[in-house]
C-alpha positions in Angstrom: 0.6 -0.2 0.1 2.9 2.6 0.4 3.7 2.2 -3.2 0.2 3.7 -4.5 0.6 6.0 -1.9 3.2 7.3 -3.6 2.4 7.7 -6.7 -0.8 9.4 -5.6 1.8 12.0 -4.1 3.8 12.6 -6.4 -0.1 12.9 -8.8 -0.9 15.6 -6.7 1.9 17.2 -6.4 2.3 17.3 -10.5 -0.8 18.3 -10.8 -0.6 20.8 -8.9 3.1 22.3 -11.2 0.8 22.5 -13.7 -1.7 24.9 -12.3 1.3 26.6 -11.5 3.3 26.2 -14.4 -0.3 27.4 -16.5 -1.4 30.4 -14.4 2.5 31.8 -14.5 2.1 31.7 -17.9 -1.3 32.4 -18.6 -0.9 35.7 -17.0 2.2 36.9 -18.8 1.3 39.6 -20.6 4.0 40.7 -23.3 2.5 37.0 -24.8 -0.7 39.1 -26.0 1.0 41.9 -26.9 3.8 40.2 -29.3 0.5 38.3 -31.1 -1.5 41.9 -30.7 1.4 43.6 -33.1 2.2 40.6 -35.5 -1.9 41.3 -36.2 -2.0 44.6 -36.3 1.4 44.5 -38.3 -0.8 41.0 -40.8 -3.1 43.6 -41.2 -1.4 47.3 -41.9 0.6 45.4 -45.2 -2.7 43.2 -46.2 -4.0 47.0 -46.3 -1.4 48.2 -48.5 -2.1 45.5 -50.3 -4.9 46.4 -51.0 -4.7 50.3 -51.5 -2.0 49.7 -53.7 -4.4 46.9 -56.1 -7.0 50.1 -56.0 -5.0 52.6 -57.2 -4.2 50.4 -60.1 -7.7 49.0 -60.9 -8.2 53.1 -60.5 -5.6 53.5 -63.1 -7.1 51.4 -65.7 -10.2 51.5 -65.0 -9.4 56.1 -66.0 -8.0 54.7 -68.6 -10.8 52.6 -70.3 -12.8 55.7 -69.5 -10.4 58.2 -71.7 -10.4 55.4 -74.5 -14.0 54.9 -74.3 -14.0 58.7 -75.5 -11.6 58.9 -78.0 -13.4 56.5 -79.1 -17.2 57.7 -79.1 -15.2 60.8 -80.3 -13.9 59.5 -82.9 -17.4 57.3 -84.2 -19.1 60.8 -84.1 -17.1 62.2 -86.7 -16.4 59.6 -89.0 -20.6 59.4 -88.6 -20.7 63.4 -89.9 -18.0 62.4 -92.8 -20.8 59.1 -93.6 -23.5 61.8 -93.4 -21.4 64.8 -95.3 -20.2 62.2 -97.8 -24.1 60.4 -98.3 -25.4 64.0 -99.1 -22.9 65.1 -101.4 -23.7 61.7 -102.8 -27.2 62.2 -103.3 -26.7 65.7 -104.5 -24.4 65.3 -107.2 -26.5 65.8 -111.0 -26.7 63.6 -114.2 -23.4 65.9 -117.0 -26.5 67.3 -119.3 -23.9 68.0 -122.4 -20.4 66.5 -123.0 -18.6 69.7 -121.9 -19.5 69.4 -118.9 -18.5 65.1 -119.1 -15.4 66.3 -120.1 -14.6 69.3 -117.5 -15.7 66.2 -114.4 -13.2 64.0 -116.2 -10.2 66.5 -116.1 -11.5 67.4 -112.1 -11.0 64.1 -111.7 -7.2 64.0 -113.0 -7.8 61.8 -116.7 -7.7 62.8 -120.1 -11.1 62.5 -121.8 -11.0 60.0 -124.5 -11.6 60.8 -128.1 -15.2 60.6 -129.4 
C-alpha cells in the first residue's frame, strides 16, 4: 500500500505544478502584446496591398474610360463625315452636256476619251 501512496502524492504534486505553471504562463502580458503586434502588422500589410491594388485598378479604369471617350468622339466624327458623303452623293447630278462631262473627267485627273 505504501507504493501506491507515493504515486498518489507524486501525481498530486505534478497536477499542482502544471496548474501553477499554466497560470503563470497565462498571466504573462508580453505574449498577448506580441500576438497583437503581429496581428496589427499583418493587417497593415494587407491594407497597404489593398490600397496599392485599388490605385492600380483605378488607373486602369480611368485609362479605359479615356479610351472609350476618344472612341466615341472618333465614332461621332466618322458618322458626321459619312452623313456629309451621303448628302454629297445624293446631290450629284448627271452631266447635261459633253463639255460638262469632259470637265468632270478633267477634274478627276483623267483624260477624256476621243469621241
